[in-house]
N, C-alpha and C positions, 0 to 999 in steps of 0.2 A: 438202658435208660438213659439218656444224659443229666437229667435232671429230675430228684421225687421230690415231693414234699409232702411231709405230715405234720398238721398242724404247723407251726412256727417253724419247723425244723427244715432246711432245705439242703438235700445232699448233691452237691454236685461231682459228678462222675470222670476224672480227667479220660478227655481223647488220645490217640498214640500222639506223641511229642507234643505233650501240654508239660508245662513246667512252671507255672504260677498259673494265678487267678485274679482277675479285676473286674473291677466293675464301681457300679453305685456305692454297695458297702466299703469301696477302698478309695471313694472319689476318682475312680479313674485312675489318672498318673501322680494326682498327688500328694497317695499315702504310700508307702509300700505296696507292691502284691504278695497277692497270700501264694508259696510256695504248695508245690504237689510232689507225690510220688508217684511214678506210673501204677496203675492200679488200685491205687487209696483212695478213696473217694475224699471229700472234704464237706463237713457241714457246719453252715452256719445258722445262729438264730437271726429270724427275719421277721419284720410288722406284720403282723397278720390283716390279710387284705389288698400286700402289696406287689406291686409292679416291679420288679427287678431288672434292671440292665447290666447283661456281663459279657466277656470275652475271654479266652484263655491266653497265655504268652507262650510261645517256644521259648528254647534256653538263649537264644540270641535277646527277647526282649522283644519279637514282634508281635503283637495281637493276630489272634484269625478267628475265624466263627466257631463256637460247638459246632461239628459237623453232624450229628445227630439231634441238634432243636433246629426246628423248622420257622420258631416263631420271631421273626422279626421286630424290630423297633419301627420308631418313626424317625429316627436320629438322622439328621442328613451330614451329619458330618464324618461318619465313618461306616464304613460297611461287615466289619464283624460283628458288631453287638447282638446279643441273642435275648432272649425276654424268657421271665418264668412268673407266675402268679402267685403269691403264696395265700392260697383260698383264691377268694375273687373282689378283683380290681373292681371297684365301684367306677361305674358311670353317671354322668348328670344324665336328668329327664332329657333337656331339648339335645341329647345326641341321639335317646333310644328312640323317641320321634320322628316320622316320616319329615324328609324334605320340605321348605317351605313350598309352596306352588307360586306366590309373588315374591319374586327375587329383586335383588336390587342390581343397579348398573352399574359397571365397570366402564372407569375413563383411563385409558395410559397416556402418560407424561412422559416424554423423553426433553432432555437439554444437553447442554454443556459446564459443567461447572466452572462456577469462578471464585468460590470460598474456598473448595477443596476439587483439585484436578480430578478431571476423568468425564467420562457420560454419567449423569445421572436418571436414574427411574423414579416414576413412582403410578402407585394406582389409585385412582381416590373411589370410591366406592358409596354411592348414593343409594339410600334406598328405596323401596317401592312405592311410587309418586311423588318423589321428591319436588317438593317446589323451591326453586334455585334464591325465590325473593323472598322465601320465610325464615326465620331467624332458627338457625340449629346447630345442636352441637356440634363441632370437627374435634375428633379425636387425630392426631398423627401419630401412628404405629412407624416405630423403630423396626429394622426387618424385616423391612415390607414384603418379601416374597414368601418368607417363611410364613409370616403372619398370614400374611394371604391364601396361601397355596396349601403349607402343612396345619398349619392352626385352623383355616377357615372361618375366622371372624366375622367374614361377612357373611357367612354362613348360620355363623351362630345370631348375629345381628338380624338376619332374615325370620329366622326359628321361633327365636321371641316378639319378634312384632307382630307375626300373624300368628302366634300363639296371646296375643292380649295381653303380655307381660311387659312389655316394654316398649319402649316409643323410639323411633330410630333417629339414627346420628350418618354422621357422614365420615367415614372413616378413609385415610388417607395412609396407604402405605409407603413408607419410604425407604428407599434399597439405600444401605450406606457403602460406601466405597472402602476407605477401610478401620474397618468397626470401633477396633483396638485403640486406633488414634483420633477416631470423632469421638464414640462416645465416651470413653475414660476421662469424667467434667474435666472436658473441653470447650470452654464458654463460647470458641468459635463455632459452635455447633450451632448455638442460637441464631449465628451471623446467619447459616446457611440455612435454614429456616425463615426466619427475616427474610432475606433478598431473593432469594430464587425459589423455595414453597410454598410462602405465603400467597406472592402474587398470583401465581397458575392456581390454585386453589380457590380463593377464597373473594367474591364476586363472580367470577365465571361459575364456578359449582358450589358455590356454599354463600350464603348469608349467615353471618356468624354469632351466637348467642355467647355460647361460653368455647373455650379450646382448652384441647384435653394432650396429654402424652398419654402414650402408650408402650410397653415395652419389658422386655424379658431379657434378666442376666445384665450385661453390659448397658441395655438398650432400657433395662427397668433403673438402672443407675442415673445416667445422662438425665432418664425422664424425669425424677424424683429431685435430682440436683438442679435443673433448668426451674421445672415446676416451682420449687419452692423459694428461690430468689425473684423470680419475678412476674408476682403478683397483678401487675395491668397487665399480663399477656392470658397467663396459664389458671385454672381454676381445676381443675380436675387432673389427675396423674393414678394411673391402672400399671404398677409393679408386679412382674412374675418373676422368680429366685432372683431377685436384687442384685447386683455383685456391690454389696455393699462393704463390702472389703477393700479400700480402695482410699489412696491419699493423691493431689495432684503431684506431678511429677515422679512418682514414686515408681522406680522400678527392679526387676529382681539382677541379680548378677549377670545374668545373658543378655539385658536389655530388655527385656519382656515386661512389659503394664504388669506388677504386682496387684495379685486377687487374693492372696494366702495371707500375708504377715504384715499388709501395711496399716491396722489399725482402722476403724469403721472413722473414720473424718467426718462424713456427711452427717451421721447421727450428733454430732458433738456440735455440730454447727446450726444443725435445726434444732437442739436442745436451749442454745444461746439466742435464737431466733427463731419461734415456731411456726410454722408456715400454715397458721389458722384460717388461711383464705381458698386451702387446698380441702377437695374431696378426694379421698386416699384410697385406692384398692389394691393389699399387698399380699402377697400366698407365697411359699414356697412345697417342694419336696423333702421331706423327712429324711430321706437319702442322700442328700448332698453337704457340702462345708458350709453352703450356705444359709442354712437352718438358724442357728443362733444368731448371726446379725440382723436376720429376718425379724425374729424372735425380740431379739434387744429394740430392733426400729419400730418395730408395734408396739412395746410396752413404753417405748420414748411420747409415741404420735398418742395413744391413751392418755399418759400420764400429763401432757404438754394441752391437753384439747383440741386435738385434731381431730376434725371430722373424718372415719375411715373404715374399714374390715380389713380385719388379717384370718386369713385360712392356709389348713395344710393339707398335704395331699401326703398319699403313700407311694409314695416314686422317688427317682432324685431328680438331678437335672438336666432335663430331656425333654421334648415335646409331647410325650405323654403327657405328664406333670401339666405342662403349661395348655396344651390342647384343653385337658379338664378342666382347667381351670377359668376358661375363657368366660360359662357360659353365669356364674355367679360375679365375676368381673364386670360382666356388660351389664348386665340386673342391676348389681350395686349403682352402676352408672347409669342408666338409662331405665331402671326399672319403674313400672306405675304404681 
């Protein structure tokens, strides 16, 4: 057996060639890997009900998939993560019921960027029976392809609306170019939205009642950053595992944006100028390096009197966590 589970004790048996173990429990490469010896299993204590993703490293540090575990994840970045459930990972009721019979409509947009170079793309997803003249909330969703295809946010809306749990909204799935550059506290991203995205959506596809921003990780960071600073434009923000360890201009020794040691600049800014115009949904996994910053952000919003919800999921910084969080985030924003 590749992995065995007894209560909260999870035992990983190294396959041939394995020198170390990484996963959600090491924040992948952000903390040192766990060394293993041939034929000697490694046992970890992990949260009950958790979904845990992991991979083996060979002696050169190259990651590879567990050959004895066929359980893949929703990970779109790497092919090697495998998963184990510590008991049973809970799924929201909207995911367990049948697919909606009345679905929304997808409208695909493509244009050449001016604020940021390159071909830009977005999918405008309108709810079933959408009346373009009726004022409707519009959410601009960062990492658009991932939220549309992997997260299936449009499907969440269809199910919630058909079940009578929520009202519909217009979801604009905006695909980034260089997400690390565009999303890391970059004010030019607002220029991009205002000059290139809003004009292609508003009027033709939607009459806006309120605008929201929606994103995960760096997408959650830019969403709360812009939403908090522009009450004239945005009234709602959804952030999954927001990358709230960030500071303008902060890079590590290799010149990469700093999401581990930069401090929590945005939270400090919000404590000086509370964004009480916003309705905010925050959530995070409990097996990731951003758990504590998200907890502190939620605590600050509570202390500041900002309307919000905060939820945690027994999983890591990945699409299993975010997909599971989508129903409650949508219901908080659009629930009847």
